[in-house]
LODRENSE-694689 format. One record per residue (C-alpha): residue in three letters; residue number from 0; x, y, z; chain. Coordinates in pm, 1 decimal. Example, Ala and Ser with C-alpha at 12.3 -4.5 7.8 and 13.67 -1.06 7.14 Angstrom:
# residues 2
<'ALA' 0 <1230.0 -450.0 780.0> 'A'>
<'SER' 1 <1367.0 -106.0 714.0> 'A'>
***
This chain:
# residues 83
<'MET' 0 <2869.7 -5651.2 319.1> 'A'>
<'THR' 1 <2838.7 -5627.8 695.7> 'A'>
<'THR' 2 <2784.5 -5946.1 888.7> 'A'>
<'LEU' 3 <2551.6 -6003.8 1178.2> 'A'>
<'LEU' 4 <2766.6 -6262.1 1354.5> 'A'>
<'THR' 5 <3126.9 -6260.3 1466.0> 'A'>
<'ALA' 6 <3334.2 -6565.0 1372.7> 'A'>
<'ALA' 7 <3283.8 -6709.4 1722.4> 'A'>
<'GLN' 8 <2908.4 -6646.4 1711.9> 'A'>
<'LYS' 9 <2885.5 -6808.3 1369.2> 'A'>
<'LYS' 10 <3066.8 -7116.0 1497.2> 'A'>
<'ALA' 11 <2832.4 -7135.2 1798.0> 'A'>
<'CYS' 12 <2526.5 -7108.3 1571.9> 'A'>
<'GLN' 13 <2664.7 -7379.2 1345.7> 'A'>
<'SER' 14 <2700.8 -7607.6 1646.2> 'A'>
<'HIS' 15 <2335.9 -7543.8 1743.4> 'A'>
<'GLU' 16 <2170.2 -7550.1 1400.9> 'A'>
<'HIS' 17 <2081.4 -7920.7 1423.0> 'A'>
<'SER' 18 <1948.5 -7892.7 1778.5> 'A'>
<'PRO' 19 <1576.9 -7931.6 1848.4> 'A'>
<'ALA' 20 <1352.9 -7626.6 1879.8> 'A'>
<'PRO' 21 <1383.6 -7356.6 1984.3> 'A'>
<'ASN' 22 <1763.1 -7337.4 1954.3> 'A'>
<'GLY' 23 <1813.8 -7516.2 1622.4> 'A'>
<'PRO' 24 <1569.0 -7308.2 1419.0> 'A'>
<'ARG' 25 <1687.9 -6987.3 1584.5> 'A'>
<'ALA' 26 <2050.1 -7071.8 1501.2> 'A'>
<'LYS' 27 <1951.4 -7153.4 1140.2> 'A'>
<'ALA' 28 <1769.4 -6821.3 1109.5> 'A'>
<'LEU' 29 <2066.4 -6625.2 1244.5> 'A'>
<'LEU' 30 <2302.0 -6805.4 1007.3> 'A'>
<'ALA' 31 <2073.4 -6733.3 712.5> 'A'>
<'LEU' 32 <2051.1 -6365.1 806.8> 'A'>
<'ASN' 33 <2427.9 -6355.5 846.1> 'A'>
<'ASN' 34 <2462.0 -6492.7 492.3> 'A'>
<'GLY' 35 <2251.5 -6210.0 351.6> 'A'>
<'ALA' 36 <1908.7 -6372.4 349.0> 'A'>
<'THR' 37 <1601.6 -6159.3 401.6> 'A'>
<'GLN' 38 <1392.8 -6220.9 711.2> 'A'>
<'GLN' 39 <1137.5 -6398.7 490.7> 'A'>
<'GLN' 40 <1408.6 -6624.5 344.1> 'A'>
<'ALA' 41 <1548.3 -6692.3 692.1> 'A'>
<'ALA' 42 <1198.9 -6793.6 803.9> 'A'>
<'ALA' 43 <1166.3 -7037.6 515.0> 'A'>
<'ASP' 44 <1516.6 -7178.5 574.3> 'A'>
<'SER' 45 <1466.0 -7228.1 946.5> 'A'>
<'GLY' 46 <1102.0 -7332.6 962.1> 'A'>
<'LEU' 47 <1017.2 -7034.8 1181.9> 'A'>
<'SER' 48 <744.7 -6782.3 1109.2> 'A'>
<'ILE' 49 <846.9 -6433.8 1001.0> 'A'>
<'GLY' 50 <740.0 -6306.0 1342.7> 'A'>
<'GLN' 51 <959.6 -6562.3 1516.5> 'A'>
<'VAL' 52 <1257.7 -6461.7 1301.1> 'A'>
<'ARG' 53 <1199.7 -6096.7 1387.0> 'A'>
<'TYR' 54 <1175.9 -6183.8 1756.4> 'A'>
<'CYS' 55 <1493.6 -6392.4 1736.7> 'A'>
<'LEU' 56 <1683.3 -6111.7 1564.1> 'A'>
<'ARG' 57 <1556.9 -5853.6 1813.5> 'A'>
<'ARG' 58 <1657.2 -6075.1 2107.4> 'A'>
<'PHE' 59 <1995.7 -6150.8 1949.6> 'A'>
<'ARG' 60 <2066.2 -5780.2 1921.2> 'A'>
<'LEU' 61 <1979.3 -5739.1 2291.0> 'A'>
<'VAL' 62 <2132.3 -6048.2 2450.4> 'A'>
<'GLY' 63 <2358.9 -6200.6 2185.2> 'A'>
<'LEU' 64 <2384.8 -6577.4 2181.3> 'A'>
<'ASP' 65 <2184.8 -6599.6 2502.4> 'A'>
<'VAL' 66 <1891.8 -6611.2 2259.3> 'A'>
<'LEU' 67 <1992.3 -6976.8 2216.0> 'A'>
<'ASP' 68 <1989.8 -7039.8 2589.2> 'A'>
<'ARG' 69 <1693.4 -7197.5 2763.0> 'A'>
<'LYS' 70 <1746.8 -7009.7 3090.5> 'A'>
<'SER' 71 <1455.5 -6776.7 3023.2> 'A'>
<'THR' 72 <1224.1 -7077.3 2979.3> 'A'>
<'ARG' 73 <1344.1 -7228.0 3307.2> 'A'>
<'LEU' 74 <1298.2 -6896.8 3485.8> 'A'>
<'ASN' 75 <942.8 -6869.0 3361.1> 'A'>
<'SER' 76 <870.7 -7225.4 3473.8> 'A'>
<'SER' 77 <1007.0 -7162.3 3821.1> 'A'>
<'HIS' 78 <797.8 -6845.3 3854.5> 'A'>
<'ASN' 79 <485.3 -7030.7 3749.9> 'A'>
<'SER' 80 <539.5 -7296.9 4015.8> 'A'>
<'ASP' 81 <528.5 -7025.1 4282.9> 'A'>
<'LEU' 82 <172.7 -6927.7 4188.8> 'A'>
***
């Protein structure tokens, strides 16, 4: 069985899984997927919708654990204040 997460990534997700949204549920979903859960099972385990799990997985594959980082939210907020 291939795993989604490296040992270091798994440890980082485990440290975030009890965090408030969005990081906690995203970390729970990634851990579930890593353990062989389907996307539907990961959604049920994490409290995310299936679409949110798919988004999280897609983003993880692009940016790694930065999917758990709130920088993108802060960037969007700073851009909105310039309007």
